[in-house]
N, C-alpha and C positions, 0 to 999 in steps of 0.2 A: 447511411443514418438520419432520420429526419430531424425536422430542427428542433422538435424537441429534446432527441435522446442527445443530440450535438450540445445545445443549454443545460439539460440534465447531468451530461459529464464534466463541463466547464464549471459548472456551480462545485461539486462531488470535489474533484482536482481544486481549489481555490481552498474548499472549507479544509481539506486534507494540508495542505500547505499551512494556513495559518493554525494547525494543531500540533505542527512538531513544537515551536515555541510553547503552547501552552502547554505541552506533557513537561517540558522543561521546567516550569513553572511549579507543576504539581511533587515534580520530585524531590523539590527542595522540602516537600513535607513528610513522603514518604520512599520506603526505598521501592525500584521499581516491579517488583513479580505480585511484590501488595496492590502496589497503586492499580496496577495492568489486571490485576485479578478482583481490585475493586470496579474499577470500570466495565470486566464485561460480566460482575456478578450482578448490577444493575442493570446494565444492558440486556441480559439475558430477561430480568424479570420485566421491564419495561415490554418489550418488544411480544413477550410469550404472553403477557395483559391483552394486547393488542389485537394478537393473534387471535386470541380466544372470545373477545369482545366481537371480532367480524365475523366469527362462527366457523373460520377457519380451520383445519386440523393440524395438529403437531406431529400425527401419526409418523413413524418412517418407513416403509415401504422395506421389503426385506431383501430386495433387490439394490434398494440405497444405500446399504447400510454399510457395506466395507466402502462407499464411496466416503461416505460421511465420515467413517472415522478417520480416510487417508486427508480429505479436507480440512478436519479438526486438528491433527495432528501439523499439518502445516500450517493452519490458523497459530497453532501453539506457538513452534516456530518462527514463525513473522513475528506475531507480536511480541512475544519472550525480546529478542533478536533486536526487535525495536526500540522497546523501552530500557533493555541493559547498554545498547550503544549510546543511547542522549545521555546516558552518564559521562560518558569519556568525549562526544564529540560532539560539533555543534547541530542548533536544531536543521541550518541553511544545509550542511554537508549530509545531513542524514536524509531529509528531503532530494536532495539531488541524486546522493547512490540509492536511495531506496526504488527511485521510481524509474531505473531503467528497466523494472520490472517489463514495461512493455516491448521492450526489444528481446526479451528470455518469454514472454508470452507469444510475439510474433516468431518465433524460432519453432518453439514446443509447439506453437497448431498448424507449422506444415504439415506435420508427422501424426498430429493426433486430431484433427478439428478438418472435418472434409469442407474441400471449399475456399481454406482459408492458408493456401500455398505460399510457399518461403520466392519472393520472387530476386529479380538483381538488384532493385531500390532499396526492398528491405535488408538484403545483402549490403548495399553501400551504408545505410541508415546504423547498422550493427558497429559497421568498422567504426562510423565516427562518433557515436556513444562509448564504443569503447575507448577510445582517444580522449574522450572527456573523462573518461575514469581514470585513464594513467594520468591527467594533471591533479587531479584531486590526491591520490595516493603519491604521487612524484611531491605532493605537498606536505602530508604527513611525516612521508620517510626523513624528510628534512629537518623535521621538528625534535627537539631533543628527546621530549618526553615517548615514551611510547603508546599515550593510554590514547589518542586520537587516531592511530593505528588500531589499535584495537575496535574502537568505536566504529570508526569506517567499514573493517573487515563485516561487523555485524551487520552492520546496514547493506553490503553486497549479497550477504547472509537472508537475510530477510525479503530482498528481492527475487534472488532466487526460489523462495519458498512461495513466495507470491505470483510469480509466474505461471510456477508450476500449478498452485493452486484455482488461478485463471480458467485453466483447460481441464483440470477436474470437475469445476463449477459449471459450467459448460454442457456435460454431461449432465450431473445431476440435479439440477432444475427442469430434466424431464420428466422427472419423478417428485421432487417436492418443493414447495414455493419458496420464494428466497428470504421470505420473512421466516420461512418454519426454519431454515439453513440458518439465519444468521440465532435466532434463539438456540440451536442445540451448541451449535460453535461457539455461543458464547459461554452458554452456563458449563458445558464442560470442561472449555478452557477455565473460566473463573476459578472451578473447585481447583484444577492443576493448579495454577497462578499461586493461589494462596496456602499452599499445601507446600508448593515449594518455598514461598518467601519466608513463612516460617520455621522449615526446615535449615535453610540455607542464613537467616534473616541474623542481625547482630544489632544493637542498639535501643533504644527507647523508641518507642513509636507513641503519636508521630514525631520526628524529627525535630521538629517545633509546630510552636503551637498555631493549629487553625485558625487562618484568616478569612476576610472578602476573595483576595488574591487566589485562594485555595479553591475557594467555592464556584468562583467564579470561573475560572480553569476548566475544573473539576466537571460543571455544570456543561459548560462549551463541549469538552471531549465526549462525553458520553451522553447527551444530549443531541449535537449537532452532528459531531464528527462521526460519532461510532452509531446510534440509531439511528439518522437520517442519514449517515453518507454509505453505511452499509448495504443497508436493505435497495436504497438507489443503486446503488454499486452493481447489488448480484442481480436486481430487475434489470440494467442495461444490460449485462453478461449475459442475461437472458432474449434479450431480443434483437441482440447485434450480432455481428462477428468477433470473437473478443479482441482480434488484433486494431480493430477500428475503435473501440471501445479504448483502449489503453494508448493510443496513439494520442490522446487529447492529454495524457499524465505530464506533458512536456508541462504544461502550466501548473503543476503543483512544485517544482521544484525552483522554480522560478518565484513562486508566492513565500514555500520557504524562505529565502535567502529574503527577501523581501519583508516577512513578517519578522522574521531572527534581527534583522537590522530594526526595524522599528521598535519592538518589544523588548528584544534586550538586549541591545548594543552590540549584536557581532558583526564582526569586520569583513569588508569584503574585500579578499584578498584576487588578485588580476588570476593565478591560478583556479581560482574554484566561480570567477565571472564568467572565463574564459570557456571552464569545462562542462558550466548550466548552459553555456551556447552550442557549443558542440553534441551535450546529450541532449539537449531541446530541437537541436535542429536534426540530430537522426534520428529521432523517433517521427519528427514530422515527414520526413525523408520513407523512413521505413512503411508507412503505412497511410501516406497520400496518394488517390486514387489518381493519379496522372491522366491527362488528357494531351489528344496531338492538338492540332490548330483548327480543323472541323467541329470540335467539342466533341467526337468519338473517344473513348475511355480507349488510352493504349493500353492493351495483355503488354505484360514484361514477359520474358521467357523465366521458366519456372525450373527452380532447381530440384532437383530429385522429381519420383515417379509422381502421376496424380494421385 
């Protein structure tokens, strides 16, 4: 990866880490499906206007329609699980569990992306990250209330969906530009989320009067975390191996824990800190380009066929 790509993906990961805390702020005012629907309706409008202004096309080639439908379905599942899960679990735990997705991406890339093989270092990183997830769930199962477990499981579901989505995105960018993919994903998903929210929602809308905290958090989530973050992410996936891009996601759970503590006063338990260290180290080990003493890259033994 180039220095520009490294800086870009690191910045996106910090932005997303802070976003979990601000999502929880927004959820104090609107129920999850309405809030995420609003987020992506505005996102689709803004990105679509930018695409139109730059003269780029939003047309979906016939050969890309099936993959776009698959990516959008996974995107809907991922984002729905994130926002629903945040009503049960903390921002820090959501950021930690969601960002096990680089390990999922690395495993899937072995089978579905050329020249992105599963190596022994990736397997070691996988085992380390899984042990971190164990500590997260151990803590939630020790809790008397089951709400945190529900949120944690939804976070893990979102991670699986995101990892799968990364692989499909790697193939669809051959036929569509990143901004066009983001526009269609956000536009279709926003309609599905708003309809779902109206069908299952109960109680007043909004849940409390909207104030500066709501508008500030929502502006950050839409303009920075979504419009900037998602377009940059797809751009980086297009130009780099998916497992290398996602290797930097160890930054996001650290950022989510920090901002959850700073903005929401979330407690940092021993198990969660240990889990963050294990997941972060696992992601790094799985995706680091190991080199020998001479500086030449060490090519690990791969598992499975070429």
